[in-house]
BANU-140812 format. One record per residue: residue in one letter; x negated, y, z negated of N, C-alpha, C in turn. Coordinates in nm, 3 decimals. Each point is the difference from the previous one (the first is absolute). Example, Ala and Ser with C-alpha at 12.3 -4.5 7.8 and 13.67 -1.06 7.14 Angstrom:
// residues 2
 type     n_X     n_Y     n_Z    ca_X    ca_Y    ca_Z     c_X     c_Y     c_Z
    a  -1.319  -0.569  -0.780   0.089   0.119   0.000  -0.090   0.120   0.000
    s   0.035   0.105   0.072  -0.082   0.119  -0.006   0.077   0.109  -0.073
END
This chain:
// residues 111
 type     n_X     n_Y     n_Z    ca_X    ca_Y    ca_Z     c_X     c_Y     c_Z
    m  -0.085  -0.118   0.000   0.085   0.118   0.000  -0.090   0.124   0.000
    t   0.031   0.096   0.083  -0.081   0.120   0.008   0.026   0.092  -0.119
    l  -0.090   0.092  -0.020   0.014   0.098  -0.108   0.133   0.073   0.010
    i   0.038   0.039   0.120   0.124   0.074   0.021   0.120  -0.087  -0.037
    s  -0.001  -0.125   0.042   0.109  -0.092  -0.035   0.007  -0.023  -0.149
    e  -0.116  -0.017  -0.063  -0.002  -0.020  -0.145   0.059   0.122  -0.071
    a  -0.035   0.118   0.046   0.052   0.122  -0.063   0.151   0.008   0.013
    r   0.051  -0.035   0.117   0.144   0.008   0.023   0.076  -0.112  -0.070
    h  -0.070  -0.100  -0.048   0.066  -0.112  -0.068  -0.032  -0.002  -0.149
    g  -0.002   0.117  -0.061  -0.005   0.006  -0.145  -0.126   0.052  -0.063
    r  -0.109   0.008   0.072  -0.125   0.046  -0.059  -0.030   0.145   0.038
    f   0.105   0.076   0.027  -0.019   0.134   0.056  -0.075   0.094  -0.094
    g   0.028  -0.004  -0.128  -0.066   0.092  -0.093  -0.149  -0.021  -0.006
    e  -0.041  -0.125  -0.011  -0.142  -0.028  -0.014  -0.075   0.014   0.133
    l   0.066  -0.016   0.113  -0.068   0.005   0.129   0.005   0.137   0.067
    l   0.078   0.093  -0.054   0.010   0.133   0.060  -0.137   0.066   0.019
    p  -0.090  -0.001  -0.098  -0.130   0.064   0.022  -0.077  -0.059   0.119
    e   0.007  -0.132   0.016  -0.068  -0.064   0.113   0.065   0.038   0.133
    l   0.132   0.009   0.002   0.070   0.040   0.122  -0.038   0.144   0.038
    l  -0.005   0.088  -0.100  -0.038   0.139   0.027  -0.142   0.008   0.054
    e  -0.090  -0.079  -0.057  -0.138  -0.002   0.048  -0.007  -0.051   0.144
    m   0.074  -0.107   0.029   0.002  -0.057   0.134   0.057   0.101   0.100
    a   0.103   0.073  -0.040   0.063   0.097   0.090  -0.095   0.114   0.033
    k  -0.083   0.040  -0.096  -0.086   0.116   0.017  -0.142  -0.034   0.041
    r  -0.031  -0.128   0.014  -0.136  -0.044   0.030  -0.044   0.048   0.139
    p  -0.102   0.083   0.007  -0.047   0.046   0.131  -0.067  -0.115   0.076
    g   0.028  -0.007   0.126  -0.064  -0.100   0.085   0.057  -0.140  -0.010
    g   0.101  -0.021  -0.083   0.061  -0.133  -0.011   0.096  -0.025   0.115
    p   0.053  -0.122   0.007   0.098  -0.030   0.105   0.122   0.092  -0.013
    r   0.031   0.075   0.104   0.104   0.102  -0.008   0.140  -0.059  -0.019
    d   0.032  -0.109   0.067   0.134  -0.057  -0.016   0.018  -0.050  -0.144
    q  -0.105  -0.055  -0.057   0.004  -0.044  -0.140   0.018   0.120  -0.092
    a  -0.064   0.112   0.034   0.010   0.121  -0.083   0.142   0.053  -0.002
    w   0.067   0.008   0.116   0.136   0.054  -0.004   0.097  -0.097  -0.064
    e  -0.025  -0.132   0.013   0.086  -0.095  -0.069  -0.017   0.013  -0.151
    a  -0.124   0.018  -0.046  -0.025   0.020  -0.143   0.064   0.130  -0.046
    a  -0.009   0.105   0.082   0.062   0.128  -0.035   0.151  -0.014  -0.009
    a   0.060  -0.072   0.093   0.145  -0.019  -0.003   0.042  -0.074  -0.126
    a  -0.075  -0.104  -0.038   0.031  -0.074  -0.123  -0.020   0.089  -0.122
    a  -0.108   0.078  -0.001  -0.026   0.090  -0.113   0.108   0.105  -0.013
    i   0.046   0.054   0.112   0.107   0.100  -0.003   0.127  -0.061  -0.059
    q   0.031  -0.120   0.040   0.117  -0.068  -0.053  -0.012  -0.018  -0.152
    i  -0.116  -0.040  -0.046  -0.023  -0.018  -0.143   0.009   0.133  -0.073
    l  -0.058   0.105   0.057   0.009   0.133  -0.061   0.146   0.044  -0.011
    f   0.081  -0.033   0.099   0.144   0.028  -0.008   0.059  -0.069  -0.122
    w  -0.030  -0.128  -0.017   0.055  -0.078  -0.112  -0.040   0.062  -0.134
    q  -0.116   0.065  -0.001  -0.050   0.062  -0.124   0.040   0.147  -0.011
    d   0.088   0.047   0.088   0.045   0.140   0.001  -0.115   0.098   0.017
    r  -0.100  -0.037   0.078  -0.117   0.084   0.026   0.008   0.051   0.144
    f   0.107   0.075   0.026   0.034   0.039   0.136  -0.100   0.098   0.062
    a  -0.050   0.093  -0.078  -0.097   0.097   0.053  -0.129  -0.073   0.039
    e  -0.043  -0.097  -0.079  -0.120  -0.077   0.034   0.022  -0.082   0.127
    a   0.119  -0.055   0.014   0.032  -0.076   0.121  -0.009   0.090   0.123
    a   0.053   0.121  -0.011  -0.007   0.094   0.113  -0.143   0.042   0.029
    d  -0.080   0.020  -0.104  -0.141   0.034   0.019  -0.072  -0.111   0.077
    l   0.027  -0.125  -0.037  -0.063  -0.113   0.068   0.046  -0.007   0.145
    a   0.130   0.017   0.023   0.051  -0.003   0.137  -0.066   0.109   0.085
    e  -0.009   0.119  -0.056  -0.062   0.110   0.073  -0.147  -0.029   0.031
    a  -0.072  -0.055  -0.096  -0.142  -0.031   0.019  -0.022  -0.107   0.106
    i   0.081  -0.105  -0.003  -0.020  -0.110   0.095   0.038   0.044   0.141
    i   0.101   0.084   0.013   0.039   0.049   0.132  -0.108   0.095   0.054
    a  -0.053   0.087  -0.085  -0.106   0.092   0.045  -0.125  -0.077   0.041
    q  -0.029  -0.107  -0.074  -0.120  -0.079   0.026   0.014  -0.087   0.124
    d   0.113  -0.067   0.014   0.014  -0.102   0.103   0.091   0.037   0.116
    g   0.086   0.099  -0.018   0.092   0.038   0.107  -0.068   0.033   0.131
    p  -0.106   0.081  -0.003  -0.065   0.036   0.126  -0.057  -0.120   0.076
    l  -0.024  -0.111  -0.068  -0.054  -0.119   0.065   0.105  -0.072   0.084
    g   0.128   0.028  -0.026   0.107  -0.056   0.082   0.027  -0.147  -0.022
    g  -0.041  -0.057  -0.110   0.022  -0.142  -0.027   0.144  -0.029  -0.039
    e   0.019  -0.115  -0.063   0.135  -0.044  -0.037   0.067   0.093  -0.100
    l  -0.078   0.075  -0.076   0.058   0.096  -0.094   0.096   0.093   0.072
    c  -0.029   0.035   0.123   0.082   0.096   0.075   0.136  -0.056   0.036
    d   0.019  -0.129  -0.015   0.129  -0.062   0.030   0.084  -0.022  -0.126
    q  -0.049   0.044  -0.114   0.067  -0.024  -0.127   0.075   0.125  -0.045
    d   0.112  -0.018  -0.062   0.065   0.113  -0.066   0.034  -0.032  -0.144
    v   0.007  -0.127  -0.033   0.031  -0.041  -0.137  -0.127  -0.061  -0.058
    p  -0.044   0.040  -0.113   0.058   0.097  -0.092  -0.060   0.139   0.012
    f  -0.079   0.026   0.103  -0.074   0.126   0.007   0.091   0.123   0.003
    r   0.096   0.003   0.091   0.092   0.113   0.007   0.082   0.009  -0.129
    h   0.042  -0.116  -0.050   0.079  -0.002  -0.123  -0.079   0.056  -0.119
    a  -0.130  -0.017   0.002  -0.082   0.053  -0.110   0.013   0.151  -0.008
    f  -0.001   0.067   0.115   0.014   0.146   0.001   0.138   0.042  -0.051
    l   0.101  -0.069   0.047   0.137   0.034  -0.040   0.025  -0.030  -0.148
    a  -0.053  -0.110  -0.050   0.016  -0.034  -0.141  -0.073   0.100  -0.090
    a  -0.118   0.046   0.045  -0.073   0.099  -0.080   0.078   0.130  -0.008
    e   0.068   0.036   0.107   0.082   0.121  -0.004   0.119  -0.019  -0.094
    l   0.068  -0.111   0.014   0.120  -0.026  -0.079  -0.030  -0.017  -0.149
    h  -0.107  -0.074  -0.031  -0.026  -0.036  -0.140  -0.109   0.081  -0.068
    a  -0.088   0.064   0.078  -0.112   0.073  -0.061  -0.006   0.146   0.042
    g   0.094   0.042   0.086   0.004   0.140   0.041  -0.109   0.042   0.096
    v  -0.067  -0.096   0.066  -0.105   0.031   0.096   0.064   0.007   0.139
    p   0.003   0.117   0.064   0.069   0.014   0.129  -0.049  -0.098   0.106
    a   0.093  -0.066   0.066  -0.033  -0.100   0.103  -0.031   0.064   0.134
    g   0.067   0.109   0.035  -0.014   0.059   0.132  -0.144   0.027   0.041
    p  -0.076   0.073  -0.080  -0.139   0.027   0.040  -0.084  -0.126   0.016
    r   0.023  -0.098  -0.085  -0.076  -0.125   0.011   0.038  -0.077   0.125
    l   0.127  -0.001   0.034   0.043  -0.068   0.122  -0.060   0.066   0.124
    l  -0.004   0.133   0.001  -0.060   0.072   0.112  -0.149  -0.028   0.011
    t  -0.068   0.001  -0.113  -0.143  -0.030   0.001  -0.026  -0.142   0.047
    a   0.080  -0.094  -0.049  -0.015  -0.140   0.043   0.018  -0.013   0.150
    a   0.100   0.070   0.054   0.026  -0.007   0.144  -0.118   0.051   0.081
    e  -0.073   0.095  -0.054  -0.117   0.054   0.071  -0.113  -0.102   0.010
    h  -0.001  -0.098  -0.088  -0.107  -0.100  -0.002   0.029  -0.122   0.088
    i   0.121  -0.009   0.051   0.042  -0.117   0.078  -0.007   0.033   0.148
    p  -0.059  -0.089   0.082  -0.004   0.026   0.143   0.139   0.019   0.061
    a   0.008   0.080   0.104   0.127   0.028   0.068   0.070  -0.130   0.039
    g   0.131  -0.002  -0.020   0.080  -0.115   0.041   0.006  -0.112  -0.104
    r  -0.066   0.019  -0.113   0.001  -0.103  -0.105   0.088   0.046  -0.114
    n   0.038  -0.091  -0.087   0.085   0.030  -0.115  -0.082   0.080  -0.102
    p   0.049   0.118  -0.042  -0.079   0.082  -0.091   0.009  -0.042  -0.146
    g  -0.012  -0.127  -0.029  -0.012  -0.047  -0.137   0.121   0.020  -0.080
END
């Protein structure tokens, strides 16, 4: 079972630090990084840490969006992270969504 699967099947609290490290690791496999970020965002939601989830979504999109990989075809949970941060933490989603869109190649899903 992969780290991401283990986290989603009950070990989320203890594995969150490793998922965050994997998501932010420079030079690592990019598809693995966005999958780790997606799992970490979901866990942060469960812990009511909406602003942190949005920060992670923004960072991963800024880092990997210009590369045009599979991240550009995802909208869940990245877009939801911005909206949840606005709803639950008062962090405006609009500017973050616009910034995220600037990092995604034309014709791709803006996260």
